[in-house]
C-alpha positions as CSV (number, residue, x, y, z in Angstrom):
1,M,29.7,46.0,-112.3
2,R,28.2,49.1,-114.1
3,D,25.2,49.7,-116.1
4,I,26.0,48.1,-119.7
5,Q,24.0,46.9,-122.7
6,I,25.0,43.5,-123.8
7,A,23.7,41.7,-126.9
8,A,23.1,38.2,-128.0
9,A,23.0,37.2,-131.5
10,Q,21.6,34.4,-133.6
11,F,22.5,33.5,-137.3
12,E,22.3,30.9,-139.7
13,A,26.0,29.8,-140.3
14,R,27.4,28.3,-143.3
15,D,29.7,25.2,-142.9
16,A,33.4,26.3,-143.3
17,D,32.6,29.5,-144.9
18,R,34.4,32.0,-142.8
19,D,33.8,35.0,-145.1
20,Y,29.9,34.6,-145.2
21,N,29.9,33.9,-141.4
22,F,31.8,37.0,-140.8
23,S,29.7,39.1,-142.9
24,R,26.8,38.0,-140.7
25,I,28.7,38.8,-137.7
26,E,29.5,42.2,-138.9
27,S,26.2,43.0,-140.0
28,L,24.7,42.1,-136.7
29,A,27.3,43.6,-134.5
30,Q,26.7,47.0,-136.4
31,R,22.9,46.6,-135.5
32,A,23.6,45.9,-131.8
33,A,26.1,48.8,-131.7
34,A,23.2,51.0,-133.2
35,K,21.1,50.1,-130.4
36,G,23.6,50.9,-127.9
37,A,25.3,47.4,-127.1
38,E,29.0,47.7,-125.9
39,I,29.5,43.8,-125.9
40,V,27.8,41.5,-128.6
41,S,27.9,37.7,-128.5
42,F,27.7,35.0,-131.0
43,H,27.0,31.3,-130.8
44,E,29.6,28.5,-130.5
45,C,32.0,27.8,-133.4
46,C,29.8,30.6,-135.3
47,I,33.0,31.6,-137.5
48,C,33.4,28.0,-138.9
49,G,30.3,26.1,-138.4
50,Y,29.4,23.4,-135.9
51,T,27.4,20.3,-136.3
52,F,29.1,19.4,-139.6
53,L,32.5,18.9,-137.5
54,Q,31.2,15.5,-136.5
55,E,31.7,14.2,-140.1
56,L,35.2,15.6,-140.6
57,S,38.5,13.3,-140.3
58,R,41.4,14.7,-137.8
59,E,43.2,15.9,-141.0
60,A,40.0,18.0,-142.3
61,L,39.6,19.4,-138.8
62,E,43.1,20.4,-138.5
63,E,42.8,22.1,-141.7
64,L,39.6,23.9,-140.6
65,A,41.3,24.9,-137.3
66,E,43.5,28.1,-136.4
67,P,45.6,29.4,-133.8
68,V,44.3,31.8,-131.3
69,P,45.4,34.6,-131.7
70,G,45.3,34.1,-135.5
71,E,43.3,35.3,-138.4
72,S,39.9,35.1,-137.3
73,T,41.0,36.7,-133.9
74,R,42.7,39.6,-135.7
75,R,39.8,40.1,-137.9
76,L,37.5,40.2,-135.0
77,E,39.9,42.8,-133.2
78,R,39.4,45.1,-136.3
79,L,35.7,44.9,-136.3
80,A,35.6,45.4,-132.6
81,A,37.8,48.5,-132.9
82,D,35.8,49.9,-136.0
83,L,32.5,49.6,-134.0
84,N,33.8,50.2,-130.5
85,V,32.2,47.3,-129.0
86,A,33.6,44.2,-127.5
87,L,32.9,40.9,-129.6
88,L,32.8,37.2,-128.5
89,A,32.7,34.3,-131.2
90,G,33.5,30.8,-131.4
91,L,35.8,28.8,-133.7
92,V,38.0,25.5,-133.8
93,E,41.6,26.3,-132.1
94,R,44.7,24.5,-132.9
95,R,47.1,24.5,-130.0
96,G,50.0,22.5,-128.7
97,G,49.1,19.7,-130.9
98,K,45.4,19.5,-129.9
99,L,42.2,20.7,-131.1
100,Y,39.5,22.7,-129.0
101,N,36.3,24.1,-129.4
102,T,37.3,27.5,-128.3
103,Y,35.4,30.9,-127.7
104,V,37.2,34.2,-127.7
105,A,36.6,37.8,-126.3
106,V,38.0,40.9,-128.0
107,D,38.0,44.2,-126.7
108,P,38.1,47.4,-129.1
109,E,41.1,48.9,-127.2
110,R,43.0,45.9,-125.8
111,G,42.4,43.2,-128.5
112,L,42.2,39.5,-127.3
113,V,41.4,39.7,-123.7
114,A,40.0,35.8,-123.0
115,R,39.8,32.5,-124.6
116,F,37.9,29.7,-123.3
117,S,37.9,26.0,-124.5
118,K,34.7,23.8,-124.0
119,L,35.2,21.7,-120.8
120,H,32.7,19.1,-122.4
121,A,33.5,18.6,-125.9
122,F,31.6,16.0,-127.7
123,I,30.9,16.8,-131.2
124,S,34.1,15.1,-132.6
125,S,36.5,12.6,-130.9
126,H,39.2,14.8,-132.3
127,L,38.4,17.9,-129.8
128,S,40.0,17.9,-126.6
129,C,38.4,19.4,-123.5
130,G,39.3,22.4,-121.7
131,D,40.5,22.4,-118.2
132,R,39.6,25.7,-116.6
133,I,36.9,28.2,-115.7
134,E,38.3,31.6,-115.7
135,V,36.7,35.2,-115.1
136,F,38.0,38.1,-117.0
137,E,37.3,41.8,-117.1
138,L,35.5,43.0,-120.3
139,R,34.2,46.7,-120.7
140,G,34.1,47.1,-116.7
141,V,32.2,43.9,-116.3
142,R,33.6,40.6,-114.6
143,C,32.8,37.8,-117.2
144,S,32.9,34.0,-117.7
145,I,32.1,31.7,-120.4
146,L,30.5,28.3,-120.6
147,I,30.0,26.6,-123.9
148,C,26.6,24.9,-124.5
149,Y,26.9,21.4,-122.4
150,D,29.0,23.2,-120.0
151,N,25.9,24.8,-118.7
152,N,24.2,21.8,-118.1
153,L,26.5,20.7,-115.2
154,V,25.4,23.1,-112.3
155,E,28.9,23.1,-110.8
156,N,30.3,25.2,-113.9
157,P,28.2,28.4,-113.3
158,R,28.5,27.9,-109.7
159,I,32.4,28.0,-109.7
160,A,32.1,31.0,-112.2
161,A,29.9,32.9,-109.9
162,L,32.1,32.0,-106.7
163,S,34.9,33.1,-108.7
164,G,33.4,36.6,-109.1
165,A,31.6,36.4,-112.6
166,E,28.7,39.0,-112.9
167,V,28.1,37.8,-116.4
168,I,28.1,34.4,-117.9
169,F,28.3,34.1,-121.6
170,A,26.6,30.8,-123.0
171,P,27.1,30.2,-126.6
172,H,25.1,27.4,-127.9
173,V,24.4,25.5,-131.0
174,T,21.2,23.7,-129.5
175,C,17.6,22.6,-129.8
176,G,15.9,20.6,-132.6
177,L,17.8,17.3,-131.6
178,P,16.8,13.8,-131.2
179,S,16.2,12.9,-127.5
180,P,14.5,10.2,-125.1
181,M,12.9,13.2,-123.4
182,P,8.9,13.6,-124.3
183,G,8.2,16.0,-127.0
184,R,11.8,16.7,-128.3
185,G,13.2,15.8,-131.6
186,K,14.1,16.9,-134.9
187,I,12.5,20.0,-136.8
188,D,11.3,19.4,-140.3
189,R,13.4,21.2,-142.6
190,A,10.3,22.0,-144.8
191,L,9.0,24.0,-142.0
192,W,12.1,26.1,-142.1
193,E,11.9,26.6,-145.9
194,N,8.3,27.4,-145.7
195,R,8.6,29.8,-142.9
196,Q,7.8,33.1,-144.8
197,R,4.7,31.7,-146.4
198,D,3.3,29.8,-143.2
199,P,5.5,30.7,-140.2
200,A,2.8,29.3,-137.6
201,P,3.8,25.6,-137.7
202,L,7.6,26.6,-137.4
203,R,7.0,28.9,-134.5
204,M,4.9,26.2,-132.6
205,E,8.3,23.8,-133.0
206,F,10.5,26.6,-132.0
207,D,8.4,27.5,-128.7
208,G,7.5,23.9,-127.9
209,P,9.7,21.1,-126.2
210,K,12.0,20.9,-129.2
211,G,13.2,24.5,-128.5
212,R,12.3,27.2,-126.0
213,G,10.3,24.7,-123.8
214,W,13.2,22.7,-123.2
215,L,15.4,25.9,-122.5
216,M,13.0,27.2,-119.9
217,R,13.6,24.1,-118.0
218,W,17.0,25.0,-116.9
219,L,18.5,28.2,-118.4
220,P,16.7,30.8,-116.3
221,A,17.5,28.6,-113.1
222,R,21.3,29.0,-114.0
223,A,21.0,32.9,-113.7
224,Y,18.6,32.8,-110.6
225,E,20.5,30.2,-108.6
226,N,24.1,31.8,-108.9
227,G,22.7,35.7,-109.1
228,V,24.3,36.4,-112.3
229,Y,23.3,37.8,-116.0
230,Y,23.1,35.0,-118.5
231,I,23.9,35.9,-122.1
232,F,22.3,33.0,-124.3
233,S,23.3,32.9,-128.1
234,N,22.4,30.3,-130.5
235,A,22.3,29.3,-134.2
236,V,19.1,29.4,-135.9
237,G,18.1,27.6,-139.3
238,V,19.8,25.1,-141.1
239,D,22.8,23.6,-139.1
240,H,24.1,20.4,-141.1
241,D,21.4,18.0,-140.6
242,T,19.4,19.9,-138.1
243,I,17.3,23.0,-137.7
244,K,18.1,25.1,-134.9
245,T,15.7,27.3,-132.8
246,G,17.7,30.5,-132.0
247,G,15.9,32.3,-129.3
248,A,19.1,34.5,-128.3
249,M,18.0,36.1,-124.9
250,I,19.5,38.0,-121.9
251,L,18.6,36.9,-118.4
252,D,19.0,38.8,-115.3
253,P,20.0,37.7,-111.8
254,F,16.3,36.9,-110.8
255,G,16.0,34.5,-113.9
256,E,13.9,36.9,-115.8
257,I,14.3,37.5,-119.5
258,L,15.3,41.0,-120.3
259,A,15.5,40.6,-124.1
260,E,14.5,37.6,-126.3
261,S,14.6,37.1,-129.9
262,R,11.2,35.7,-131.4
263,A,12.8,36.0,-134.9
264,L,12.5,33.0,-137.4
265,G,15.9,34.0,-138.7
266,D,19.1,36.1,-138.2
267,D,18.5,38.6,-135.2
268,V,20.3,40.4,-132.4
269,V,18.7,41.6,-128.8
270,V,20.0,43.9,-126.5
271,G,19.4,44.2,-122.7
272,L,20.5,46.5,-120.2
273,C,22.4,44.8,-117.3
274,T,22.6,46.8,-114.0
275,P,24.6,46.1,-110.8
276,E,21.9,46.4,-108.2
277,K,20.2,43.2,-109.3
278,I,23.1,41.0,-108.4
279,E,23.2,42.0,-104.7
280,L,19.6,41.9,-104.5
281,S,19.3,38.5,-106.2
282,S,18.4,35.2,-104.3
283,G,21.2,33.4,-106.0
284,R,23.7,35.8,-104.3
285,R,22.2,35.2,-100.9
286,Y,22.3,31.4,-101.6
287,L,26.1,31.7,-102.4
288,R,26.6,33.1,-98.9
289,A,24.6,30.4,-97.2
290,R,26.7,27.6,-98.6
291,R,28.1,24.9,-96.2
292,P,31.3,23.6,-97.9
293,D,32.1,21.4,-95.1
294,L,29.0,19.3,-96.5
295,Y,30.4,19.2,-99.9
296,G,33.5,17.0,-100.1
297,R,31.6,14.4,-102.3
298,L,31.5,17.1,-105.2
299,T,35.3,17.2,-105.4
300,A,35.9,13.3,-104.8
301,P,37.9,11.7,-107.4
302,L,36.1,9.4,-109.8
303,P,36.3,5.5,-109.1
304,P,39.4,3.9,-110.6
305,G,39.3,3.2,-114.3
306,Q,36.1,5.6,-114.6
307,T,36.3,8.8,-116.9
308,P,33.8,11.6,-117.4
309,Q,31.1,10.6,-119.6
310,V,29.7,13.3,-122.0
311,T,26.6,11.8,-123.5
312,P,24.1,14.3,-125.3
313,G,20.4,13.2,-125.2
314,W,20.7,12.7,-129.1
315,R,23.6,10.1,-128.9
316,L,21.3,8.2,-126.3
317,K,18.5,8.3,-129.0
318,A,20.6,7.2,-131.6
319,A,21.5,4.1,-129.4
320,E,18.1,3.3,-129.0
321,E,17.5,3.2,-132.7
């Protein structure tokens, strides 16, 4: 690892509108580059839109999907070369007869350097789950990617850290969702529409358990317990039938927030990531203190007939109702 400025972005994407979404990616990447960022990351499926995928048929999803590398990847590569920054962004990928929620990393000199498919896909039954956690080099930094729900299973960032990751990119579309957890739930769209005239009510929703309050329960812990930098990107504003809370942030290996967006709209924040914090962190000492001889249960196969169950809280809440 070396000293490097990394950016996390948030923006209000439009469903199935690649050109508009690319215009926001370009604008925010330019802003980040002007602040000295060498890597800029965006939220999951930011190129095509996300939550509306749950309404699409298999045929409609296939029409929306594209190969990697493909048109959007090449577009990202051109933008990366023009700005001399690495870019990470998400789309729906069509590969080998299957569809994936995929996140790509492009380098201004090397082009496409990484492709990661969400391990725990659930927004649509037509999306297949990825099957690997990889570490790759980007701008002199060893990186890994975990998409949204992937970060809620502590084993996933632990494997990334044990595989040598120094930075974990965590693209999300989250918050403002129904949940059985106290205080969580949807955010009234009227608050979003009225945010310029009266921002306080929306800020309270964004900061409370529907947004930042929930993130702070677990996100800093992922960075702290593994001794890695965490780059959290998220959608903000209207996302299909929900309001997302943004909160793009850079967290260091101590679980401290280096940079965080407080904007009620599109924004990008940049944080300086430095190598000395990794080895000084408690998480790296915890990795060296592990007792793998005690952990056989973690890799034991599931009972016969049982498969992994990916159940987001909003589905549990819908089942209650």
